[in-house]
C-alpha positions as CSV (number, residue, x, y, z in Angstrom):
1,M,-67.9,76.1,45.7
2,T,-65.8,74.2,43.2
3,T,-67.4,71.0,41.9
4,P,-65.5,67.7,42.2
5,A,-65.4,67.4,38.4
6,T,-63.3,70.6,38.1
7,V,-60.8,69.8,40.8
8,E,-57.3,69.0,39.5
9,P,-55.9,65.7,40.9
10,H,-53.1,66.0,43.4
11,Y,-49.9,64.0,42.9
12,E,-47.7,63.3,45.9
13,G,-44.1,64.4,45.4
14,D,-44.9,66.4,42.2
15,P,-42.8,69.6,42.3
16,G,-45.2,71.5,40.0
17,W,-44.1,74.5,38.0
18,T,-40.6,75.0,39.4
19,R,-38.2,77.7,38.1
20,S,-35.9,75.1,36.5
21,R,-38.8,73.5,34.6
22,V,-40.1,76.8,33.3
23,V,-36.6,78.0,32.2
24,F,-35.8,74.7,30.5
25,L,-39.1,74.6,28.6
26,A,-38.8,78.3,27.6
27,V,-35.2,77.9,26.3
28,S,-36.1,74.7,24.5
29,A,-39.1,76.3,22.9
30,A,-37.0,79.3,21.7
31,L,-34.3,76.9,20.3
32,V,-37.0,74.8,18.5
33,A,-38.6,78.0,17.0
34,L,-35.2,79.2,15.9
35,L,-34.4,75.8,14.3
36,L,-37.8,75.7,12.5
37,W,-37.2,79.2,11.2
38,L,-33.7,78.3,9.9
39,V,-34.9,75.2,8.1
40,S,-38.3,76.6,7.0
41,A,-37.4,76.0,3.3
42,V,-37.5,72.2,3.7
43,L,-40.4,71.9,6.3
44,L,-43.2,71.4,3.8
45,P,-42.9,67.6,3.5
46,F,-42.9,67.2,7.3
47,L,-45.9,69.5,7.6
48,L,-47.8,67.6,4.9
49,A,-46.9,64.3,6.7
50,V,-48.4,65.6,9.9
51,I,-51.6,66.7,8.0
52,I,-51.9,63.3,6.3
53,A,-51.4,61.4,9.6
54,Y,-54.0,63.6,11.2
55,L,-56.5,63.0,8.4
56,L,-56.0,59.3,8.3
57,A,-55.7,58.7,12.1
58,P,-59.5,58.0,12.6
59,L,-59.5,55.4,9.9
60,V,-56.5,53.7,11.4
61,V,-58.1,53.7,14.9
62,R,-61.3,52.1,13.4
63,C,-59.2,49.3,11.9
64,E,-57.4,48.8,15.3
65,R,-60.7,48.5,17.0
66,A,-61.5,45.6,14.7
67,K,-58.5,43.7,16.3
68,M,-56.2,44.5,13.4
69,P,-52.4,45.1,14.0
70,R,-51.4,48.7,13.7
71,P,-48.9,48.3,10.8
72,L,-51.5,46.3,8.9
73,S,-54.1,49.0,9.7
74,I,-51.8,51.7,8.3
75,L,-51.1,49.7,5.1
76,L,-54.8,48.9,4.6
77,V,-55.8,52.6,5.1
78,Y,-53.1,53.7,2.6
79,A,-54.2,51.0,0.1
80,V,-57.9,51.8,0.3
81,T,-57.4,55.6,0.2
82,F,-55.1,55.6,-2.8
83,S,-57.2,53.0,-4.5
84,I,-60.2,55.3,-4.3
85,I,-58.1,58.3,-5.5
86,Y,-56.7,56.2,-8.4
87,G,-60.1,54.8,-9.3
88,F,-61.6,58.3,-9.3
89,G,-58.8,59.6,-11.4
90,A,-59.0,56.7,-13.8
91,A,-62.7,57.3,-14.3
92,V,-62.6,61.1,-14.5
93,A,-59.1,61.9,-15.9
94,P,-59.8,61.0,-19.5
95,R,-62.9,63.2,-19.6
96,I,-61.0,66.0,-17.8
97,Y,-58.2,65.7,-20.4
98,I,-60.6,65.8,-23.3
99,E,-62.5,68.8,-21.9
100,T,-59.2,70.6,-21.0
101,A,-57.8,70.0,-24.5
102,K,-61.0,71.2,-26.1
103,F,-61.1,74.3,-23.9
104,A,-57.5,75.1,-24.8
105,G,-58.4,74.9,-28.5
106,D,-61.6,76.9,-28.1
107,A,-60.2,79.6,-25.8
108,P,-59.1,82.0,-28.5
109,R,-62.4,81.8,-30.3
110,M,-64.3,82.1,-27.1
111,T,-62.3,85.2,-26.1
112,R,-63.1,86.8,-29.5
113,D,-66.8,85.9,-29.1
114,L,-66.8,87.3,-25.6
115,I,-65.2,90.5,-26.8
116,V,-67.5,90.9,-29.8
117,Q,-70.7,90.2,-27.8
118,W,-70.0,92.0,-24.6
119,G,-67.1,94.3,-25.5
120,P,-69.2,97.1,-27.0
121,R,-71.5,97.1,-24.0
122,F,-68.6,97.3,-21.6
123,E,-67.0,100.0,-23.6
124,K,-70.2,102.1,-23.6
125,W,-70.5,101.7,-19.8
126,M,-66.8,102.6,-19.4
127,Q,-67.1,105.6,-21.6
128,N,-70.2,106.8,-19.6
129,V,-68.2,106.5,-16.4
130,L,-65.3,108.5,-18.0
131,D,-67.6,111.1,-19.4
132,H,-69.3,111.7,-16.0
133,G,-66.0,111.9,-14.3
134,P,-63.8,115.0,-13.7
135,A,-63.8,117.5,-16.6
136,R,-61.0,116.9,-19.0
137,P,-58.7,119.8,-20.1
138,A,-59.5,121.3,-23.4
139,P,-57.5,119.8,-26.3
140,E,-54.5,121.7,-27.4
141,P,-54.8,123.3,-30.9
142,K,-53.4,121.2,-33.6
143,L,-50.1,122.4,-35.2
144,P,-49.0,121.6,-38.7
145,A,-47.0,118.4,-39.0
146,V,-44.1,120.1,-40.9
147,A,-43.1,123.8,-40.6
148,V,-40.4,125.8,-42.5
149,V,-38.8,128.1,-39.9
150,P,-36.6,131.1,-41.1
151,Q,-33.2,131.3,-39.3
152,P,-31.3,134.5,-38.3
153,D,-28.6,133.9,-41.0
154,G,-31.2,133.9,-43.8
155,S,-31.4,130.1,-44.2
156,Y,-34.5,128.0,-43.5
157,A,-34.9,125.0,-41.2
158,L,-37.4,122.1,-41.6
159,E,-39.1,121.5,-38.2
160,L,-41.1,118.3,-37.6
161,R,-44.1,118.6,-35.2
162,A,-46.9,116.3,-34.0
163,G,-48.4,113.6,-36.2
164,V,-45.2,112.6,-38.1
165,E,-42.1,110.6,-37.4
166,L,-38.6,110.5,-39.0
167,V,-37.5,107.0,-40.0
168,R,-33.8,106.4,-41.0
169,E,-33.5,104.1,-44.0
170,S,-29.7,104.5,-44.6
171,D,-26.8,106.8,-43.6
172,S,-27.9,109.4,-46.1
173,H,-31.6,108.7,-46.6
174,W,-34.4,109.6,-44.2
175,R,-38.2,109.3,-44.7
176,I,-41.0,111.3,-43.1
177,L,-44.0,109.1,-42.3
178,P,-47.3,109.9,-40.6
179,A,-47.5,108.6,-37.0
180,N,-51.3,108.2,-37.1
181,P,-51.8,107.9,-33.3
182,E,-55.1,106.6,-31.9
183,P,-57.2,109.4,-30.5
184,P,-56.7,109.6,-26.8
185,G,-59.4,108.9,-24.2
186,K,-61.1,106.1,-26.2
187,F,-61.4,102.8,-24.2
188,S,-61.4,99.7,-26.4
189,V,-61.8,96.2,-25.1
190,A,-60.9,94.7,-28.6
191,K,-57.7,96.8,-28.8
192,L,-56.7,95.8,-25.2
193,A,-57.2,92.1,-25.9
194,G,-55.5,92.3,-29.3
195,E,-52.4,94.0,-27.8
196,S,-52.3,91.4,-25.0
197,V,-52.4,88.5,-27.5
198,D,-49.7,90.1,-29.7
199,R,-47.4,90.7,-26.7
200,F,-47.9,87.1,-25.6
201,V,-47.0,85.7,-29.1
202,N,-44.0,88.0,-29.3
203,Y,-42.9,86.9,-25.9
204,I,-43.1,83.3,-27.0
205,K,-41.0,84.0,-30.1
206,L,-38.3,86.0,-28.2
207,N,-38.0,83.6,-25.3
208,A,-38.2,80.1,-26.9
209,L,-34.9,79.1,-25.4
210,E,-36.0,80.2,-21.9
211,L,-39.2,78.2,-22.3
212,I,-37.1,75.1,-23.2
213,R,-35.2,75.6,-20.0
214,F,-38.5,76.0,-18.1
215,G,-39.6,72.7,-19.5
216,Q,-36.4,71.1,-18.2
217,R,-37.0,72.6,-14.8
218,L,-40.6,71.4,-14.8
219,V,-39.5,67.8,-15.5
220,S,-36.9,68.1,-12.6
221,S,-39.6,69.5,-10.3
222,V,-42.0,66.7,-11.1
223,A,-39.4,64.1,-10.3
224,R,-38.5,65.8,-7.1
225,A,-42.3,66.1,-6.2
226,I,-42.7,62.3,-6.7
227,F,-39.7,61.7,-4.4
228,L,-41.1,64.0,-1.8
229,L,-44.5,62.4,-2.0
230,F,-43.1,58.9,-1.1
231,M,-41.0,60.4,1.6
232,T,-44.0,62.3,3.0
233,L,-46.1,59.1,3.0
234,M,-43.4,57.3,4.8
235,M,-43.1,59.9,7.5
236,A,-46.9,60.0,7.9
237,G,-46.8,56.2,8.4
238,Y,-44.2,56.6,11.2
239,I,-46.3,59.3,12.9
240,L,-49.4,57.1,12.8
241,H,-47.4,54.1,14.1
242,T,-45.9,56.1,17.1
243,R,-48.7,58.6,17.8
244,E,-49.1,57.5,21.4
245,S,-45.3,57.9,22.0
246,I,-45.4,61.3,20.5
247,L,-48.3,62.4,22.6
248,R,-46.8,60.8,25.7
249,F,-43.6,62.8,25.2
250,F,-45.4,66.1,25.0
251,R,-47.6,65.1,28.0
252,S,-44.5,64.6,30.1
253,L,-43.3,68.2,29.7
254,P,-45.8,69.9,32.0
255,P,-45.9,68.8,35.7
256,A,-48.3,66.1,36.7
257,T,-50.7,68.6,38.2
258,A,-51.1,70.3,34.8
259,R,-51.7,67.2,32.7
260,V,-55.5,67.3,33.0
261,G,-55.4,70.8,31.6
262,F,-53.0,69.6,28.9
263,D,-55.4,66.8,27.9
264,R,-58.2,69.4,27.7
265,L,-56.0,71.6,25.5
266,I,-55.2,68.7,23.1
267,S,-58.9,67.8,23.0
268,R,-59.9,71.4,22.2
269,I,-57.3,71.7,19.4
270,D,-58.4,68.3,18.0
271,R,-62.0,69.3,18.0
272,G,-61.3,72.6,16.2
273,L,-59.0,71.1,13.6
274,A,-61.4,68.2,13.0
275,G,-63.9,70.8,11.9
276,V,-61.7,73.0,9.9
277,V,-59.6,70.4,8.1
278,R,-61.7,67.2,7.8
279,G,-64.9,69.1,7.7
280,Q,-63.7,71.4,5.0
281,L,-62.6,68.4,2.8
282,V,-66.1,67.0,3.1
283,I,-67.6,70.3,2.1
284,C,-65.3,70.5,-0.9
285,L,-66.5,67.1,-2.1
286,I,-70.2,68.1,-1.6
287,N,-69.5,71.5,-3.3
288,G,-67.9,69.7,-6.3
289,V,-70.8,67.3,-6.7
290,L,-73.5,70.0,-6.5
291,S,-71.6,72.2,-8.9
292,A,-71.3,69.3,-11.4
293,I,-75.1,68.7,-11.2
294,G,-75.9,72.3,-11.8
295,F,-73.4,72.9,-14.5
296,W,-74.6,69.8,-16.4
297,M,-78.2,70.6,-15.9
298,F,-77.8,74.1,-17.4
299,G,-75.7,72.9,-20.3
300,L,-72.6,74.7,-19.4
301,K,-69.6,73.9,-21.6
302,Y,-66.6,72.2,-20.0
303,W,-68.7,71.4,-16.9
304,P,-66.4,68.5,-15.7
305,V,-63.3,70.8,-15.6
306,L,-65.2,73.7,-14.0
307,S,-66.8,71.4,-11.3
308,L,-63.4,70.0,-10.4
309,L,-62.0,73.6,-10.2
310,A,-64.9,74.5,-7.9
311,A,-64.2,71.6,-5.6
312,V,-60.5,72.2,-5.4
313,M,-60.8,76.0,-4.9
314,S,-63.3,75.4,-2.1
315,I,-60.4,74.3,0.1
316,I,-59.6,78.0,0.4
317,P,-62.6,79.5,2.3
318,I,-64.4,82.5,0.9
319,F,-61.8,83.6,-1.7
320,G,-61.6,80.1,-3.3
321,S,-65.3,80.1,-4.1
322,I,-65.2,83.6,-5.5
323,L,-62.3,82.9,-7.8
324,S,-63.7,79.6,-9.1
325,S,-67.0,81.4,-10.0
326,V,-65.3,83.9,-12.3
327,P,-64.4,81.5,-15.2
328,V,-67.7,79.7,-14.8
329,V,-69.7,83.0,-15.4
330,L,-67.4,84.1,-18.2
331,I,-67.8,80.8,-20.1
332,G,-71.5,81.0,-19.5
333,L,-71.6,84.4,-21.1
334,T,-70.0,83.0,-24.3
335,Q,-73.1,80.8,-24.6
336,S,-75.9,83.1,-23.5
337,F,-76.7,85.6,-20.8
338,W,-79.4,83.4,-19.3
339,I,-77.0,80.4,-18.9
340,A,-74.5,82.7,-17.1
341,L,-77.3,84.1,-14.9
342,W,-78.7,80.7,-13.9
343,V,-75.3,79.2,-13.2
344,L,-74.4,82.2,-11.0
345,V,-77.7,81.8,-9.1
346,W,-76.9,78.1,-8.7
347,I,-73.5,78.9,-7.3
348,I,-75.0,81.4,-4.9
349,G,-77.5,78.8,-3.8
350,I,-74.7,76.3,-3.1
351,H,-72.8,78.8,-1.0
352,Q,-76.0,79.6,1.0
353,I,-76.4,75.8,1.7
354,E,-72.7,75.6,2.7
355,A,-72.9,78.6,5.0
356,N,-76.3,77.8,6.7
357,V,-76.4,74.0,6.6
358,L,-73.0,72.3,5.9
359,N,-70.8,74.5,8.0
360,P,-72.9,74.2,11.3
361,K,-73.5,70.5,10.8
362,I,-70.2,69.2,9.4
363,I,-67.7,71.7,10.9
364,G,-69.7,72.3,14.0
365,M,-70.3,75.3,16.2
366,A,-67.2,74.5,18.4
367,A,-64.9,75.0,15.5
368,K,-66.6,78.0,14.1
369,I,-64.4,81.0,13.5
370,H,-65.6,84.5,12.8
371,P,-65.5,85.4,9.1
372,V,-63.4,88.5,9.7
373,L,-60.7,86.3,11.3
374,V,-60.9,83.8,8.4
375,I,-60.2,86.6,5.9
376,F,-57.5,88.0,8.2
377,A,-55.8,84.6,8.3
378,L,-56.1,84.1,4.5
379,V,-54.6,87.5,3.7
380,V,-51.8,87.2,6.2
381,G,-50.9,83.7,5.1
382,E,-51.0,84.5,1.4
383,H,-48.9,87.6,2.0
384,F,-46.1,85.9,3.8
385,F,-46.2,82.3,2.5
386,G,-48.0,82.4,-0.8
387,L,-50.4,79.6,-1.7
388,W,-49.4,77.4,1.1
389,G,-50.0,80.2,3.6
390,A,-53.5,80.7,2.2
391,L,-54.2,76.9,2.6
392,L,-52.8,76.6,6.1
393,G,-53.9,80.0,7.4
394,V,-57.3,78.9,8.7
395,P,-56.0,75.7,10.4
396,T,-53.3,77.7,12.1
397,L,-55.9,80.2,13.2
398,S,-58.0,77.3,14.6
399,V,-55.0,76.1,16.7
400,A,-54.4,79.7,18.0
401,Q,-58.1,80.1,18.8
402,S,-58.1,76.8,20.7
403,I,-55.1,77.8,22.8
404,F,-56.6,81.2,23.5
405,N,-59.9,79.7,24.6
406,H,-58.1,77.2,26.8
407,F,-56.2,79.8,28.8
408,R,-59.2,82.1,28.8
409,F,-61.3,79.5,30.6
410,A,-58.4,78.6,32.9
411,S,-57.4,82.2,33.8
412,L,-60.6,84.2,33.9
413,P,-63.1,83.3,36.6
414,D,-66.0,85.0,34.7
415,A,-65.2,83.5,31.3
416,G,-68.3,81.3,31.4
417,P,-68.7,77.5,31.5
418,D,-66.0,75.5,29.7
419,S,-67.5,72.9,27.3
420,M,-64.5,70.7,27.8
421,V,-65.1,70.3,31.6
422,P,-67.6,67.5,32.3
423,R,-70.7,68.7,34.2
424,P,-71.4,66.9,37.5
425,K,-74.6,64.8,37.4
426,P,-77.3,66.0,39.7
427,A,-77.5,64.1,43.0
428,A,-80.4,61.7,43.3
429,S,-83.0,63.0,45.8
430,S,-83.4,60.8,48.8
431,G,-86.8,59.6,49.8
């Protein structure tokens, strides 16, 4: 028997899901999807405005509960949020700048030290791998570099073979020089790094004008980014100010008999996104603080920059943490093997705390997504939309999972109890 708590309310005169309503909503959804696809190149500021409004909405609601007008609440939340960001930047930015400049100056020397210290070991390991691989063909017998070949008419021809090259110095003067090729099959880290540096320097010399144009485009992009930032904040403010009207509009689309289910769907999506978006930001902050403590404690060079990198990269689940660990370990290796090892152990410990303590407590079990689905969302998002696809892949997956669970509970009788449906209180036993 259906409990009273799960019975949908009945509305007199409500036509329900009529054919005209279904056709209208389906055509409207198709047209909106087409419009979004056509203007996808300019959607990023609007998407960021929705994200900012969603992140700041709980703070605005708290201010409103303190009997503060909504416009003043929005301005106060903006002021406090950006004051915190500015204060943190003013306190940390000088140190970050100094450490970054120092790292840029020390990078060539550190690269050479890393190659000298660890290159021979890696070369030896690589050579062992190659030696134990498939058998190589026997080397061809060496031929003389220059041969005098008799011709049928009694004359002689000079034939150049392996090991020399013919260089033209003028119209009537040629010079034969030894080619001196490197013996094949020898893997060298130093040679690989040296060739990469030489190619980079030559590229800079040959493309100086193009780099100047890149600088001009960079300045133009920065100016455009500042303009888009202010426009995004303004749109987020409008969304915060009219959030009930926006929700009321979408709530008016389904018939009255389906609005209870619509409210449950919105609550389920909000609960999932709150864990994925807001919870992930909190985890990024904790990850950055713990990384800074460990890097400083082990004496790692440039620890402020590397801690900030670890915090920022943690926004991308799984892959971000792996990518941010690579430069940390490499810089640790330039100091000593033990520093690199203890730093790596510290990073693994942070991720164990994140996986077993922070994720269940902060993100919550209701918003938990299977790791395979997380990797799938990251790969698909990065493949089709680049960095922004990787950042927004998991939140999009959370919304899709919430919609799937909503219709699973609504359509399958044996789907199990729905956590969004309130349980009826047990009736008090009569004496």
